[in-house]
N, C-alpha and C positions, 0 to 999 in steps of 0.2 A: 505492501499500500504506499502511497506517495502522495505528493501536493504539489500544485502549481499555482502561485500565487498572484494576486491581483496585479502587483505593482513591479513589473519587471527593472524600476527604475531602484528599485530599493530591497530587493530580494537579493540582490547579488552582492558580494563581497567587494567592494570597487578595490582591495588590496591583493586581491587572487586573480590570477591568470584565467583565461577560460580552461584550460588545461586543467588546473588546479580546484576550479569549481565542479567539471565533471570526474574528475577520480577520486575527490575526498569522498561520495559514497563508495566506491569500490575500496578504500582505505578503511572505513568504518566499518563494515559489513565482511569484508573479505572473504567474497562469495565466491569470485573468480581468482588464480593464482596471480602474483604481483608481475611475473614477466608478461601478463595480457594484459596490463591495464592500459595502455600505450594503444595497444591495436583496438581497445574496446573505447577507450575514449574517442579514437578518430572513426570507430563505426556509428559511435552515436551524432556525431557533427553533420558527418554524410547523411546519416538519417533524420537529420529534421533542415537537411537544405543548406548546411553552412560547410567552407571549406577547410583543408587542413591546415592553412597558415593563418586562421583564426583562433588557434590553439594558444598561440602565446599573447594576446591581444589581452587587454584588460576591460570590462564593461563600459567604462565610457568611452571607449573606444564605437561603442557598435549604436544603430539606429533602437529606438523602441521594439519593434517588428524581430530584429537582431538577437535581442536581448530576453526577450520572451522564448525565442527560439533554444538558447542557452539553457533556460529554465526546464524546459520540455525536456533537453537532452539530459540535464541532471534527473530529474525524474524517474528517465528511463533507465539509468546507468544499474540499477539494482533490479529489473524484469520485472515489475510491479505487474500485477495482475488487474489492480482499482487505483485508479487517479481521481484523487478529487481536486477538480477545476475553478477555483473561486476568482469569478467576473474577469478570464484568463485574455480577455481581450477589451476590455472598457476602457484602459488606458492607452488604446492604440489608436491610430487613426483610422478614420472608415476603410479606407483603401488597403490597408493592412491586415484588418481584421478578416476577413475572408482568405486570405492567404494562411493565416494562422488555423481558422476552422477546417479549411481542407488539410490542412497538415494533419490536425488531430483526427479527423475520419479516416484518412490515409492510414495514420498508426494504427488506428484503433483495427481496420480491416487485416491490417500487416499483423499484427499482434493480437488479436483478440483482446485489448484490453476493454474492462468497464471501468467507464467515467461518471463520478456523479459532477452534473455542471450546474453550477450556479450561477445566476445573473437576474438580472430584473430585464434584460434586454430580450422581450418575447421573439423577435424576428431572429435571432440567434440562437435562440432555444427551440425553435421551428426545426430550425435550419441543421440543426446536428443531434437534435434526443428521440429515441424512440419513446420513452414514456415521461411525462412530467409530473411534478406533486408542486401543487400551488402552497405557501406558507404564507399565512398572517398570524405576524407578534408571535412568531415562536413556536404556532400550532399548522400541522398539516391538514388544509380546509377540502383539497379534490385531488386523487390521482389516476390518470387515466394516460392510455396509450395517447402520441402527440395529436394527430390525424383528427380521434375523438373529440380531445380536451377543447383542440381550437373551432373546431365544428359544431361542438354541442356540449358548450360549457352549464354547468348547472349551480354551482354556487355563486350568489348575488356580488362575491369578489372576485372569481374567476372571469367572470361577463363583465363588470368594472375595468380589471384590467385588460382585457382585451377590445373594448371600446375605446380604448387611449390610443391604440396601436394604428401609428399615421399612414391613411391611404395615398400613394403618389396617382391621385387624380383628383384635380380640381373639381371638377363635375361630378362628382358621386357624392351624395350626402351620406354623411353618416351620425349615429346618433351618441352621442359620448356622455357619459354617465359621470356627474362629478359627483363623490359621495362628501356627503358633510360632516366638520368636525375635524380633528386633528388625529393622527395615529397615538392612540393612548402608549402610556411608558409599559415597558417589557418589564419594568421592576414591578409594577403594580398593575396589573393589566385587569380589565372588566369581568367582571364575575359571568360564570356559565359560558357563551358563546363570547368570544372573546371579538368577533367582529358587530355584535348587534347594537352598539350603538353608533354605529353608521350605516347601517343596513338599510335599503329601501324596502327590504321586505320581513323585516323583524316582524314577530308576534309574539305573544306572553311568554312563554314557554322559552324563548333564545335569552330572556335576562335570567332564568330561573335555572336549567339546566343543560348542561353541555352537551352538543349533538356529538354524538357518538362517530366514528369515522366506518363507514358499512358499506359494502359492496351493493350497489346500487343496479347496475346490472354488469356483464363480464368484463371483467377488467377495468372497471369504474368506479371506484370508492369516493363516497361523500359525506362530509361533514356538516350538515345543515337541516333544520328541522322544514324551512319552508323553500325548498330548492327554485329555482328558477325555471317556467314550464319550457319544456323543449320546442314545443308547439310558436310558441312566443318568437323564439332566437330566429327557428327556421324563415319567421313571417320578416 
């Protein structure tokens, strides 16, 4: 299990070369012989789209996208089966985001890695994820396959999130759901359903009993007492 951090500018030690950064996990875990460390390091550089000569450079000599490639190579150094990627493209230019997302997908297909992709950017979520879990204030409120969630959301918070996605068509009218109030403090969350103070579909039970996460249809899990009707979404 490994981790890819959000900010490649602060997650790399500026005093270490790329070679040192990538070989450090090999030195710590000692899962391959020392004489193979350098070959493995060059293999990882090639795997993430960097060249051999990049090994002797320092992080400040790279662009944001190249730094994130170094972070990915470091995460791959110990042959993980699972990688948690925390907003891995949030701090990158839009033109670079697609390159990194495509790289992650290529590595997933080649190495069979499972990602936990954490993001608020729903367009990248739909691009890379097979299954999506929506969280509000520390609680998962809906889980479904990606296409199912985007085409048939049931939780009012999920519906509000999807309504905020910009559509690149100035002539197409969309209905944006504006949630009232502010996000409560996670230290002192509302009782029962944490979303009920802001929910447009709240009913009495929402403030009294926390809704359990139940499978409402095959592969689609929901925690809501009064979900959004599917027919209304379709219209």
